[in-house]
C-alpha positions, 0 to 999 in steps of 0.5 A: 475517531483517529487512524491508529494503523494502515496495512497495505494488502496485496491482491493476486489472483489464483493463479500467481498468489504463491508468486506473489506471496513469495516476491513480497516478502522477500522485498519486506525481509518478512515471513509467510503466515499460515494460511487462514480464511474459509478458503486459506485465501489470506496470508499475513507478512511476519516482519522478524521484529515489529508488528505486520503492516502487510498481507495478501490475499488470493483473489477470485480467478476473474479480478486483477492484481491490485493493491488495497488499504485497511484503516484500522480506527478506534472508531469504525463507526464514525470513519464509515459515517464520513467516508460515506458523506465524503462520497465512498461506496460499500461493497460489502460487510462481513465482520468489516467494511468494504468500500471503494473511494470515489475513485474506485479505490478499494479499502476497509474499516477494520480495528486491530492495529499495530503498535510497533513499526519495523525497522528498516532491513539491513541487506548488509550492502545496503538497508531498505524499507517498504514504506509507502503507498502512493494513490496514483490518481488519473488527472481528471479525478485529482481534486475530488480523490484528493480532497477524500483522502485529506478528510476521511484520514483527518491529516494535512497535507503538502505539495511535494511537486506539482503531481504529488501531495504528500499526507503527513501521517504519524512517524508510529504509522508503518506506512506514509500516504503519497497521492500522485497524479497520473497523465490520463483522464480515465480508469479508477485510482490504484495504487503501489508500493514505495521503498525507502533506501540508501543504496537505490542501485543496490535495491533495484539489484536486489529487487530484480534479483527476487523476480521484479522486472526494470520498467523506468527511470523516474526523477528520484525513483526506479519502477519495477514490476513484480512477477504479478504485473503490479508496479513498485519503486524504488526510491531516492528516500532513506529509510527513516530507521 
């Protein structure tokens, strides 16, 4: 069983779906596909080159905006058995399996992987790449949740700082995975997306022009909020391609 591709899904309430989809298409330099699904609730963000790694979904009106992950694997049954053995809870099955991790983070087990990672986008003044998902884990769930993802993905990790562990994903995957221990001790595990860039000030300005709101500056990153309330970060990491 190998994780062959990762897709980040951005899930929006109906009232904010159009604004959210347009914002993230602008962030990633992608075009929106035609709607699909029984109620036109899904769209794919199509990069100029490379295979898609971002999708958007219209949720029910009572559901909060969130990020979830699709894990594309060569043996979905094997990954499902591993996930359930490690404590994941099956939510539903309908052509794919949807789970919650032990800490409450939603993910799906799917097939149909991509093959070609999209390069960083050149904006003229600088380049950027939406290339990382960060799982935000409450302090009280940290050990259980990090153990879950380490064993589920079957990949080595390294401690970046006391509150971070980086999963060493293969270079061909479109998203890096970062595990972050939050200071708070309550609530489910959530996630946000991060951008690598070669000029953070210019990237923050670009994101704000698209409609993001500045929240705070951290140690090597700037946290912003999209028009739907989802966080994202412009980091000090440089694009790898």
